[in-house]
N, C-alpha and C positions, 0 to 999 in steps of 0.2 A: 108915279112914285117908285117904280122899279129903276127908272133912269136915274133918279136922285140918289138911290141907294148905291148904284154902280159908281156914280161920281164921288160919293163920300168914301167908298172903299179905296178909290184910287187916290184920294187926299191922304187916307190913312197910311197907304203903303209908301206914299211919296216922302213922308218925313223920314221914315227908316231909322227911328231911333232905337238904339240897342245899349242898354245900361249894363256894364259888367263891373264886378267888384274889383278892387285895386290889388295888384299883385297876383292875379289869377294865373298869369303866364309865367311867373318866377318859381312857383312851387306846384308840384303835381297834385298835392292833396287838396288844393283849392279850386273849387268849381267857378264857373263863370257866372253863376246866379248873383243877382244884385244884393250886396250888403253895404249898408251906409258906413262911410269912413268916419272914425271917432278919433284919430290920432291927433295929437297937439300940433304936430309938424307935418301932417299928411298933405301932400301936394294936391290931391284930388279934392279934398275937403276945402282947400283954399282955392279951388277952381283955377289952378294953373293951366296954362295952354297945353295941349296934347296929353293931358293926364285923364282925360274922359269927363263926359258931362254928367251932371247931377240930375236926377228926375225933377222936372217942374211942370206946372200946369200947362205950359204951352205945348209940351209933347204929347198931351192926351189925344185920343182919337175922338171923332164926333160921337155924341151920345146915341144917334140913331143907328149906327153900325158897330157900336162897341160890343165886343164878344161874339161878333158874327163870323162865320166861315167865309173865306174868300169867294166861295161859290154863291153867297148871298142867302144862306140857309143857317138856322141855329143848329148846332150839332147836339144830338142826344145819343148817349151810350145805352145799348139795351143788352139784356142777358136772357129774357124769357119772352114768350108770346104775349104775356100780359103787359109788358112794357110798350107794346106797339099801340095800345088802346090810348085814346085821347090825344093822339098826335095829329097836327095839321100838315097835310102834304105840301101846302103853299108856303109854309115858314120854316118846317123842321126837315132836317136830313138825319139819317140813321147810321150809326157806326156799331157793328157787332163786336162784342168783346172778344179779345184774343184767346181767352181760355175755353171758348166753346168748341165742341167737338164737331166733326164733319157732318154727322147726321143731323144734329140739332141746328147747325149753321145753315144747312140747306133748307129746313123748315122755316127758320127765321127769315131768310132771304127771299124765299118764295112768297111768303105772307106780306112781306114789306113791299116788295115790287107789286104784288096784286092790289095792295092798298094805295098804290101811287106815290109812295115815299122814296126818296133818293137814298140810296146805299153807298156810303162813301168808301167802304172797303169791300166791294162785291168781288166774289170769285166765281170762276167758271166751275160749275158743278155738273155732273153727268145727270141729264134729265131722266125722268122715271120712264119715259117712253123707250129710250134707247137702252135702259138697263134690262137685261133679259132675266126672268125669274129662274131660280135654280130648279132643275128638274127633280120632281118628287122621287123618292126612292121607291122603286118598284118592288112589290113583294115577290119573294122567290117562288117562281112558278115551277112546277114539276116538269123537267125536260122530258119531251116525248122519247119513247124508246125507239132508237134508230136501229133498223135492221143492219147486220154486218154486210158490208160490201163484198161481192164475189171476189175471190182471191185471183189475180191475173195468173194465167198458165205460165209455168216456167219456161223461158226461152231455151232452145237446144244450145248446148255449149259448143263453141267453135272448136274445130279439131285443131290441135297443136301443129304448127308448121314444123316440117323437118329442118333440123339444124344443118347448115351447110358444112360439108366434111372439110376438116382442116387438112391442108396440104402438108405433107412431111416436110421437115426442114431439109434443105439441100445441104449435102455434105460440103465441107469447105474444100477447096481445091488443094492439092498437095503443094502447089507452088507457093501459095500464101502461107501455109504452115511452115514451109522451109524458111521464108523470109522472116517470120516471127522468131523462129528459133535462132536465126542469126543475129537478130537484133537483141534478144535477151538470152545469151548463152547460160545455161544452168551450170552452176559451180559443182564440179566433179570432185568428191572427196578421194584422197589417195587410198588405194586398197592396201589392207595390211597383209604382210606375207605370213602365211600360216605354215609352220613347219610340219611337214608330212611325218606322223608317227609311224614308227616301224610296226609291222604287224606282229601279233603275239606269238608267231611261230618262230621268229629269229631270235627272241629274247631268251636269255638263259634263266632258268628257274631259280628263285631265291631260296636259300636255306633258311632254317629256323632261327639260327643265330643272328643272320642278317636282319630277319623281320623284327626280332626283339630289340636289337640295337636301333633300328629306324624308329620303332615306337617310342623309345626312350628320348631320342632326339627330337621327335615331334612334340612331345609333352613340354610345356613351358616350365622354366625353373621357378617354383614358388619361393619367395623369401619368406623366412620366419616372422610371424607376427610379434611385434614388440610386446614384451610382458608388462602388464600394468603395474605401476608403482603402488607399493602399499601406503595407504593413508596414515599419516602420523597423528597420534592422539594429542590431546592438550598437554598431557604430562611430558610426552616425548618432545613436543615443541618447546616447553619451558627449559628442559634439560638441554636441548641443543642450543638454546639461547644462552644459557648460562656458559656452556662450553666454548662458544664462540667469543664471549667477553673475556674469559680465562686465556683464551688463545691470543687475543689481542694483547693482553698484558705481558704475557710471556715474549711476544714478538718485540715488545718495546725494550725489553731488557737485553743487555749485550751478551751475546754468545761466548765471546773470547774471554778467557780467564786472564787476570794479570800475571805477567811473568814475574817469577821469583828472582830476587837480587842474588847474583852470583858473587862468591867471596873474592876479595882481593889478594888472598894469600897471606895477609897479615893478621896474626892471632891478637885477640884483645888481651890486654894486660890484666892479670889477676889482681 
């Protein structure tokens, strides 16, 4: 019987019928899952060549292997340990749900394997033997009182070594100094001639009149400070303005008087 099942599975896979809906490659929002075409002018409904086959009875798989996993077992999805009960290891294979945690997955996988069931999505989990238990927290024990260790004896300090005496710097030879002076001659400033003042014994004594005259000459002549002009009041300003206007009028008038006509010497007739 097992050989017959393998043969039927090969027949099922040899057909290789895949039915996809029309236009799934033209638009992104259309999935490849089968939908029956209902359009009046749809080419797939009319069974045109290269438009895709329609599902028909001839494409069906044999009844004996219909819904069977390629491994030859019927697949069962499990969530808890209770789901493993009433399963036949000869015909059923187990698939653990994806939303199961690691701890629960390990328990389900171990129990399924111990029952002889095939696990389709088995994972390598750390065995309980290899896992080392966490060490229990030890209670804080009183530390024994340790005696202080004897202090080491201080080592004698080494005597400081005497510093080597520094040799005095040798004086430069006079020949080198002379060469340097020749190379860089110092600029000598011209000496100012100082007149030798005659001693006080030869000078004639100044009289009192000469001393007074000299003091007057030495004193700078101070110029007299300009007197401040008196500030004009508002009345004085108005009067001065009026005077200036009258002065302008008089200036416009001619100063020369008209000459009188001189007589011609002829008397008027009475």
